[in-house]
N, C-alpha and C positions, 0 to 999 in steps of 0.2 A: 145681536141687537140688545139683549138684556144688559150685557156689559157696557155697551155704548150709552144706554139709558142711565146706568149707574154712574158712569164717568160724567155725563152731562149734569146729573143731579148734584154731584159734588162741585162741578165747575160753577153752576149757578149759585150754590150756597156760598162759595168763596167770594164770588163777585158781588153778590148782594150784601155781604158783610163789608166789602170795600166801599160800596156805594153808601151804606149807612155811616161808616166811619168818616167818610169825607163830606157827609151831609149834602150829598148830591141828590136831592129829591127833585128830579127833573122828569119831564115827559119825553125827553129825547137824550139818550146817553149811549156813547160808544166807547169801548175799550178794546184795543187790539195790541198784539205783540207780534213783530215779524221783522223781516229783513228788508232794508232799503235797496231797491233795485233800479231807481232812477235818481240822478243828481237833482238837488234842489234848484229849481229855476223860477224866474219871475212868471207869474200867472196873469194877473190883471190888477187894475187900480180902480177903487171906488171912493169918490169924495176925498181924493188925496191920499187915501190909505192903500198901501201896496200889499198884495197877497202873493204867496209863493206856493209852488206845487211840487209834489214828489209821488212816488208809488211805493207801496209796501206789499211784500209777499207774505201771506199768512198760510202756513202749512197746516192742513187738517191731520187728524190722527190716521186717516186713510192714506196719507201721502200726497193727496191732491192739494194744489196751491191756489188760493184766491188772490188775485192781483187787485189791490184796492187803491184808488186815487185819493190822495190826501192834500187838502189845501191848508196852508199855514198862514197865521196872522203876522208872523215875522219870520225872517230868514233864519233857519236853524243850522247850527254847526254840526251837520251829519254828512256822512259819505256813503256811497254805494258799498254794500257789504256790511254796514253797521246793523246791529240788532237793536231795535228800538221799541219803546212802549208809547202808545198814543192814546190820549183821552180827548174826547170831543163830542160832536153831535153829527147826526146823519142829515145830509142836505140833498134836495132835489131841485133842479132848475130846468126850465123848458125853453128850447130854442127851436122855433118853427123851421129854420133853415138847416138844422143839423139832423143827422140820422145816426142813432135814434134821437127823437126830439128831446126826451128826458135825459139830462145829465145828472148823475148821482155821484156824491163824493163824501168823504169825512172832512168836516171843518174842525181842525184840531185846535184846542186851547192849551194843550200840553204835549210835547214830544221830547223824550229823554232817552239816553242810552239805557237799555234794560240791564238789570243786574245778572240775569241769566238768560240763556237762549231757550226759553220755554214758550212756544207759540201760543197765542190766545186770540180769540175773536168773539166778541160779545156785543150785542146791541139790545137796548130796551126802549120801546116806544109805547107811549100811552096817548091814545087819540080817538078820533071818531071815524067809524066806517063810512066811506064816501059813496059807495054804491053796492048793490047786491053782489055778494061773493059768487064766484064761478067754480063749481066743482067739476073735475074732469079726471080722466085716466090718461096717463102718458103712454106713448108707444111701447115703453118698457114695462107697462102694467102697474105703475105706481099711481095710487090715488092721491090727488092733490087738490087744494083749493086756492085759487087766486084771490087775494084779499088786498084791498086798497084802503089805507087809513091816512088821515091828516092830523098833524100835530099843531095846526094853526097856519104855519107858513109853508109847509111842505106837504105834498101828496106822496106817500110812500107805498110802493108796490111790494107785496109780500107773498111768499109761497108757503103754504101750510102742508105738512106731511102726515100720513097715516091717520091715527085717531084724532089728531088736532085738525086735520082736513075735514073730517066728518063733523066736528063741532063747529068749525068756522063756517061751513056752508049754511048753517042755520042762523047766522048773524044777519041783522038787518041794517040798512042804511040809516045813519044817525045814532047807532048804538056805540057806546064808549067801551073800549077794550084796552088791555095792556098786553103787549106781545114781548117775548124774549126769545132770542135766537142768535144767528150770526149773519154777517154780510158775505154774500157769495158773488163770485164773478163767473160768467159763462158766455159762450157765443151761441147765437141762434141764427137760423137761416131764414132770410126773407125772400120770397119768390119774386123773380123779375121775369120779363118777357123772354129773355135769353138765358135764364137759369136762376141762380140764387146769389144773394149777397150774404156774406158772413158778418154779422153785426155783434160787437161785444156789448154786454149789458151788466149792470150791477143791481142786485135785488136782495131782499132780506128773507132768509130761510127761517121760518117760525118753528120753534121746538116746544114752546110753552105758551099757552093762551090763558089769560086771567081776566077777571072783571076788575074795575077800578079799585075795589076793596082788597085785592090780592088773593081772591078765591079762585082756584083753578077751574077753568071751564072744561079743560081736557087734560088728560095725563101727558107727561112729557114724551116727545117722540124722538127717536134716534134719527140722525141725519142719513140721507140716502146717498 
């Protein structure tokens, strides 16, 4: 775990330098590197503007892969198997008729072929806590806190681990925070009368919690 924390600290330092260099002082910023696993296809159209979609597989150091949906503002010349770098923002939309109701994706403003196949997955959000955090223990014995924050247009659901979870459980609705972590994909089981439904979901795994001034509220946590 100490090694993971060391690696994560270096990872955040490099990415913070990139953000400063590009003058991206945003309350919502995503940077990922991974393999294209779905062909680029038409997604939808809004006010005459077309959007396109694909999926990127980001491999963690543990070997586990997060499958992340990406929406493109214009069709990109990329193919399945390409290793790409994506920069954009994290988006959440709600559809009452869909399950799960919340659909989450990365809205990309830049997607290019990566110069090297070095996976990466980083998200930074600064916003307001929308409701009281929920602290709980998973069946595997991990202590986590479910945290919901809004950046204005989106409500983003986050999971805090270890010491960050203990700090996050003391936050209050209306409090402003800055979180840094990665976007993870997973499946959860929803009980039905005749059994369970397996439902895929996307959420933010929080590894670092800060106040708006950049002061750490909790030490960095290693991913579980």
